[in-house]
N, C-alpha and C positions, 0 to 999 in steps of 0.2 A: 841364313841372313844373306841379304843379297851387297849388303854394304853396311861398314860401320863408320858412324860418323864420331868421334872423338874431339873433345872441345879442352883444350888447354887454357888455363886462368893464367893471369898473370904470377900468381903464386906459385906455379906448376902443378896446380891441381888438375887432374883430367879428369872428363866426366865423360861416360860412353853407355851403352847397354853392355850387357855381360854375354861374352859369347866365350865357348870354350873352344873355338877357331883361333883363337890368338890366345897364348899365355898370360894373361894382364897381371899375373902373381908375380911374374918375373921381371915387370918393370919396378915394383914397389909394393908397399902395404895398401892392401884394397878396402875400402868400405864399402859396403854393398846394402843399399836401400831398395825396396819394390818400388818403379815407378808407375805400376798399375797393377789391377787383377782383372782376370780371366775364369768366368765361374758360369756353371750351367745353370740356368732358370728354369725347373721342371715345370713351373704354371706355364710357362711362355714358349717352352721346349727351343729355346736359342740362347746360345753362348752371350754373354755380355761382359763390355768391359767398364771397367770404372778406375776412376785415380782415386790414390789414397786419401781418406779422410772426408769424401764426397761419397752421398748417398747415389747420386745422379747416375743413370747408365748414360756413357759417351758416344758407345756403339755396341749394336747387337747383330747375329747373324747365327744361322743354322749351322752354320761349319765353326768349327774350332779355328781350324786352320785360315781361314778366312779374318777372322776376330786377331789373331795373331800377327799375320803379315799385317792388318790396320794398326794394330799397335806397335808394332816395331817400326813401319814406315813414320806412324804420327809422332813417336818419341823420338825418332832421328830428326825430324824437321823442327821440333822444339829444340833441341840439343844445337843445331845447327844456327839457332836464330839468336837461342838467349842463353848457351852455355849451360845450361841446368837441363836435368829430365824431368822436374815439376812442369806439368801442362797445366 
């Protein structure tokens, strides 16, 4: 992860993507939720990114690392704009 976007709400709640590079658990109690899924589609032979509770594919590529990079960049942008990780 090149950069970590952290949004802190007026109630002190922080929102960010999880990374082991920063000991987030030392800051306080964590609540972790999946912001997206990256799974391989055997029919299309591509990796697919989906948002939780939505069936549509929002991004796909033959490379898992390209999908992960897209996922991180997109979710960081959403956090920076909205303060939330839900796209």
